[in-house]
C-alpha positions in Angstrom: 21.6 -14.4 25.6 19.3 -14.5 28.6 19.5 -12.2 31.6 20.2 -15.2 33.8 23.2 -16.2 31.6 24.6 -12.7 31.7 24.1 -12.4 35.5 25.9 -15.7 36.0 28.8 -14.7 33.8 29.2 -11.4 35.6 29.0 -13.1 39.0 31.7 -15.6 37.9 33.9 -12.7 36.9 33.3 -10.9 40.2 34.1 -14.1 42.1 37.4 -14.5 40.2 38.4 -10.9 41.0 37.6 -11.5 44.7 39.6 -14.7 44.6 42.5 -12.6 43.3 42.3 -10.4 46.4 40.3 -7.5 44.9 37.1 -6.0 46.2 34.6 -3.8 44.4 34.1 -0.2 45.4 31.9 2.5 44.2 33.1 6.0 43.6 31.3 9.2 42.6 32.9 11.7 40.3 31.8 15.0 39.0 29.5 14.9 36.0 31.4 16.7 33.3 28.3 16.8 31.2 26.3 18.8 33.7 25.4 22.3 32.6 27.7 24.8 34.2 30.5 22.3 34.9 33.0 24.0 32.6 32.1 27.5 33.9 32.7 26.3 37.5 36.0 24.8 36.6 37.0 28.1 35.0 35.8 30.0 38.1 37.9 27.9 40.4 40.9 28.2 38.2 40.7 31.9 38.2 40.4 32.0 42.0 43.8 30.3 42.4 45.5 31.7 39.3 47.9 34.1 41.1 48.0 32.4 44.4 51.6 31.7 45.5 50.6 28.7 47.5 48.9 27.2 44.5 52.1 27.6 42.4 54.1 26.0 45.2 51.8 23.0 45.3 51.8 22.6 41.5 55.6 22.8 41.4 55.8 20.1 44.1 53.3 17.9 42.2 55.2 18.3 39.0 58.5 17.4 40.8 56.9 14.4 42.6 55.0 13.0 39.6 56.4 9.8 38.0 55.8 10.5 34.3 58.4 8.1 33.0 57.1 6.5 29.8 54.3 9.1 29.3 54.0 10.6 25.9 
């Protein structure tokens, strides 16, 4: 398959998505493979571990979450 063929197929797919009312966006997320990522997660968790406001927020999120159908 040529690069031109692949590019044309990708463009056709993107055009179909746009025609369906969608638009592309780019998002940046933390790189979980980065050295030190797990340690930083642990550090942040320990910071809020006994925080009463954190418990209140987590309780609210649990109550507000729609988990119907989850396994």
